[in-house]
C-alpha positions in Angstrom: -7.4 8.3 -23.8 -8.5 4.7 -24.1 -9.7 3.0 -20.9 -10.5 -0.6 -20.2 -12.2 -2.1 -17.1 -10.9 -5.4 -15.8 -13.3 -7.4 -13.6 -12.0 -10.6 -12.0 -14.9 -13.0 -11.4 -15.3 -16.3 -9.8 -18.9 -17.6 -9.5 -20.5 -14.1 -9.5 -23.5 -14.9 -11.7 -25.8 -13.0 -9.4 -24.0 -9.7 -9.6 -21.8 -9.7 -12.7 -24.5 -8.4 -15.1 -25.3 -5.2 -13.1 -21.6 -4.6 -12.5 -20.9 -4.7 -16.2 -23.9 -2.5 -17.0 -22.7 0.2 -14.5 -19.1 0.0 -15.5 -19.5 0.1 -19.2 -20.9 3.7 -19.0 -17.5 5.0 -18.1 -14.9 3.0 -20.1 -14.3 2.0 -23.7 -14.3 -1.8 -23.0 -15.2 -4.1 -20.2 -13.1 -7.3 -19.8 -14.3 -10.0 -17.4 -11.7 -12.6 -16.5 -13.8 -15.7 -15.6 -11.5 -17.4 -13.2 -12.7 -21.0 -13.5 -16.3 -20.4 -12.5 -18.7 -23.3 -12.3 -21.8 -21.1 -12.7 -23.1 -18.9 -15.5 -20.7 -16.0 -14.9 -19.1 -16.1 -18.3 -22.4 -16.5 -20.2 -24.0 -13.6 -18.4 -21.0 -11.4 -18.8 -21.1 -12.0 -22.6 -24.9 -11.2 -22.6 -24.1 -7.9 -21.0 -21.5 -7.0 -23.7 -18.3 -7.8 -21.9 -15.3 -9.4 -23.5 -14.7 -12.6 -21.5 -11.3 -14.2 -21.0 -11.7 -17.7 -19.4 -9.4 -19.5 -17.1 -9.7 -23.3 -17.2 -9.2 -23.4 -13.4 -9.4 -21.0 -10.5 -6.1 -19.0 -10.0 -7.4 -16.5 -7.4 -7.8 -12.8 -7.8 -4.1 -12.2 -8.3 -4.0 -14.5 -11.4 -7.2 -13.1 -12.8 -6.2 -9.5 -12.6 -2.8 -10.2 -14.1 -4.6 -11.7 -17.1 -6.6 -8.6 -17.4 -3.6 -6.3 -17.1 -1.9 -8.3 -19.9 -4.9 -7.8 -22.1 -4.8 -4.0 -21.5 -1.1 -3.9 -22.4 -1.5 -6.0 -25.6 -4.4 -3.8 -26.8 -2.6 -0.5 -26.1 -5.0 0.9 -23.6 -4.0 4.0 -21.7 -5.7 3.2 -18.4 -7.0 0.2 -16.6 -9.9 0.4 -14.1 -10.1 -2.5 -11.8 -13.5 -3.4 -10.4 -14.7 -6.3 -8.2 -17.5 -8.4 -9.6 -19.5 -8.7 -6.4 -21.0 -5.2 -6.5 -18.9 -3.8 -3.7 -17.3 -1.2 -5.9 -19.7 1.6 -7.1 -19.1 2.1 -10.9 -20.3 5.7 -10.5 -17.0 6.4 -8.7 -15.0 5.5 -11.7 -14.9 9.0 -13.1 -13.4 10.2 -9.8 -10.7 7.7 -10.0 -9.9 8.5 -13.6 -9.8 12.2 -12.9 -7.0 11.6 -10.3 -5.2 9.3 -12.7 -4.5 12.1 -15.1 -1.6 13.1 -12.8 -0.8 9.7 -11.3 0.4 6.2 -12.2 -1.8 4.4 -9.7 -5.0 5.6 -8.0 -6.4 3.6 -5.1 -9.9 3.9 -3.7 -9.6 4.0 0.1 -12.1 2.8 2.6 -10.0 4.4 5.4 -10.7 7.9 4.2 -14.4 7.6 5.1 -16.5 5.7 7.6 -17.3 2.6 5.5 -14.3 0.8 7.0 -16.0 0.9 10.4 -18.5 -1.8 9.2 -15.7 -4.3 8.4 -14.9 -7.2 10.8 -12.0 -6.6 13.2 -9.9 -9.4 11.7 -10.2 -7.9 8.2 -9.3 -4.4 9.5 -6.3 -5.8 11.3 -5.1 -7.5 8.1 -5.5 -4.3 6.0 -3.7 -2.2 8.6 -0.9 -4.8 8.8 -0.2 -4.8 5.1 -0.6 -1.0 4.8 1.8 -0.3 7.6 4.5 -2.5 6.1 4.1 -0.8 2.6 4.1 2.6 4.2 7.4 2.0 6.0 9.2 0.1 3.2 7.8 2.2 0.3 8.0 5.6 2.0 4.5 6.5 0.8 1.5 7.8 2.7 -1.4 5.5 2.0 -4.2 4.0 4.1 -5.7 1.1 2.2 -3.1 -1.0 0.3 -5.4 -4.0 -0.2 -8.2 -2.1 -1.9 -9.1 -3.7 -5.3 -10.9 -0.6 -6.6 -8.0 1.0 -8.6 -6.9 2.7 -11.8 -3.5 2.1 -13.4 -1.7 4.0 -16.1 -0.8 1.1 -18.5 2.7 2.5 -19.3 3.5 2.3 -15.6 1.7 -1.0 -15.0 3.9 -2.8 -17.5 6.8 -2.4 -15.0 5.0 -3.7 -11.9 3.2 -6.9 -13.0 3.1 -9.0 -9.9 4.6 -12.5 -9.9 2.8 -13.9 -6.9 -1.0 -14.4 -6.8 -1.0 -14.0 -3.0 -1.3 -10.4 -1.9 -0.9 -9.1 -5.4 -2.0 -5.6 -4.4 0.7 -5.4 -1.7 3.4 -6.5 -4.1 2.3 -4.1 -6.8 2.0 -1.1 -4.6 5.3 -1.7 -2.9 7.0 -2.2 -6.2 5.5 1.0 -7.6 6.6 2.9 -4.6 10.1 1.5 -4.9 10.2 2.6 -8.5 9.1 6.1 -7.7 5.7 5.9 -9.4 3.1 8.4 -8.5 0.5 6.9 -6.2 -2.7 8.6 -5.0 -5.6 7.7 -2.9 -9.2 8.8 -3.2 -11.9 8.4 -0.6 -14.4 5.7 -1.9 -17.1 4.1 0.3 -17.2 0.4 -0.1 -19.9 -1.5 1.8 -19.3 -5.1 2.8 -20.3 -7.6 0.2 -23.7 -9.2 0.8 -22.7 -12.6 -0.6 -19.6 -14.8 -0.7 -16.7 -15.0 1.7 -13.8 -12.6 2.4 -10.2 -13.6 1.9 -9.5 -12.4 5.4 -9.9 -14.8 8.3 -8.2 -15.6 11.6 -6.1 -18.3 10.0 -4.9 -16.0 7.2 -4.1 -13.3 9.8 -1.7 -15.7 11.5 0.0 -16.3 8.2 0.4 -12.6 7.3 4.0 -12.2 8.7 5.3 -15.2 6.7 3.5 -14.1 3.5 4.6 -10.5 3.9 8.2 -11.6 4.2 7.9 -13.5 0.9 6.2 -10.5 -0.8 8.9 -8.0 0.5 11.8 -10.2 -0.6 10.1 -10.6 -4.0 10.1 -6.8 -4.5 13.3 -5.7 -2.8 15.6 -8.5 -3.9 14.4 -9.7 -7.3 13.2 -6.6 -9.1 
């Protein structure tokens, strides 16, 4: 089975090299989607042996991972492993995710199945819980961490759930997969808070969650 890792990256020059080195031990190819970085992310990624796809401007994580998914589909890979470029995801856990993917279409690494979620700020935990609850209710699935970006996809199933919106892509994809009856599993994976950079979760974005969730739900339920 051929496996590719997709790493979306935006100005992650301080961490991208070590993430590639750790990830490449467990997959056949590492693809870094340089999402309009202004630093040396792309150059460092190439130095560490990754194939780099460059966006001219920043599209956000949703746009970057979609580019990576399309690469996996075009090159006939069997599984896609998604890994963050900031070092939050431990590459040594990739074999665990892949083991579960043998009998699943989507495997999600969950922070809620261990104590690592306790270290996250309250606003971020509220955001994760909000999205997860909506997907649980509408998708009829028992999951705990729908926003987790540490995932494995079966490419044959991924082709049917490519997200259209770059906002809350993980929510859209997971809900769409649940609606289609795809097999979704969760695995307990500890994920420490990133040391550098900023989270997408803030008080302002929390206020906007209901509106954005309405758009995401309609996108899946009405237009698929």
